[in-house]
C-alpha angles and dihedrals in degrees: 000000000000137000134203132200119259114202112227121221110263141159106259124147106216111234122217117263088239090058091053092048092049092044092057092039088059092051099254125143124250120232121234090255092052093050090048089050091050091051093046092046090050092048093047094044092239094127110075114240094242091055093045088051090052091049092051090050091050090052090048092056102032096037126206131262121247090257093050091049092050091050092047091050093051094045091050091047090051093046089088140009122324116207115232112214096164090116089067108084098200121089113270114216127163131195126220131188125192086223133269142187112267092003105151095152095116091063088058101034098053095058091036091057090044090055089052092055098261122132112225115199098188119179117174125210135187114321126215123263115299093003113127107222125221087248092057089051094047088050087070086077106084112244096013110152116205096172107086125161116243089253094052091043091054093046092051092050090053092046104044105005102243149053139180107205143150117275110267112236090222089069117086095341091174089064091055089058092047092047095051090055094041089060090055097044102047093245098119092109094059105126098212091046092049090048093049093045097050099039096042090058098038094049091045086062089068098254116158092200141012135212110203128200107201108193124201133185141058092319093054134065085239105074098170121075095210091052090052090052091049091051091050090052092046093051096046092045093051092043090055092047087057091053094253126131108243138175130171135199120202106215136186120257100171089115133022118282112243126354100292143056119191133072106267093032091052093046090053090050090051090050089051089054091050086056091054095261133094137100121320099240092052090047091051094051094044089050094050096043091043091053090052091051096051092044093048089049091051095235090117123037109189130041090248093050091049092050092049091048093052094044092048095053091046093054106033096059097247095113090046090053091050089053089055090047091054094047092048093047090056095047099260128142107256094191087082089067092057093039109032089172086077090074112101115272123212119251091229133041121180136164129245100226121218107247092217144358117280147083126304098253102176138357123201101215093191091062090051090050091049091051092050090047090055093049095045100045107118104171096150095057136066093261115059091212132056096223093196096059122095144082132282140182090040112191107229133216111290096027117132116227136183123225109280094016112131117263087191141341116250119215116197144149103194116068091191091067098046101086094052091047091048091058089057093048094047091049091050096066129071119182126199135184094240127063111250124215107253112232119250113265095222111042102176142356117218118192 
């Protein structure tokens, strides 16, 4: 079911690591053999950490060409096992998000795509600071198992058409070594390294195509819109060069997505959307990403057909049933889908009052995420996350509020953590006397 690269014998004089560092520092391009040597040396531990750190920093400042990035992506993908899903006849499309506050779209899109006849092989890796991963959210279902072997993962895809599991360490192991050092060297934002990291793992899952949600703004690690557009172009270009169908949407993350942030609260919001309800911005993004998935898979030809397909599965209960199928297949309790009130509720709920009358002018989503992270940290207990903690009824940019009216509702269990979290929530909001123009949710489509 899996394959691994075998390195053919070839004449290649191994350069010194100093030479490679200086070559990239001076803005020169690596050859395919040099990139393969860098990946192999990283994987084998031959390159000392201080020199690998210097190399990553040189790449960060001097960048990589599209060809170098494509070669790096393929070499990292082939550094471990590559899952073969060719025995599954249905189209295999995955979805990836760079991570955003309140982004629960994966919980809706996976079963939605499954209902449309698309196989979704979703493996989730390490998220950025304060971002609640899809795995953390699915853990709110008692018994849910996110750690499947590659064999069980493949069998589940063939049986029900989808899975949401933890990234298997056998896939793209070279990237894991790069990523650990990137975190310590401040090189996470490097566009070629992001591209290589994401695509090497996603394509090793066996996906034939990928829909990417590149988020930009204060709630994303990508703060600059132009950088987000460049990343979208880099990912789609490299995806195409590796013979994979690829499309990216650049979306706004200058305020939380949806009305809630926090595991159980977000899961309940996702369930509401699967029942045809839910907040407008979340509906809009699910609709647009869902349309891209079904079009990329070839199950819907035109834009109108794709829209109708997505809307039908969201309202006729088929996507909701697929969500139950996925939860059941991975050992979770599906009764929570039919009865969301079974999710744990916080002991305390209080409002964050507006300090004055006005319009919500800006929201720093990262501060809201930090506040929720403080409230939900549960390090002294069996579960690392307090699933009941979070915020709901978030007032969005452009909303008019009166003094004292709630900007959000805060759900918490631990009084000792409230004051620190409140400082984050208060800092997140800025009110103004004039109504601002809310930014568009989808800024650009790159295909």
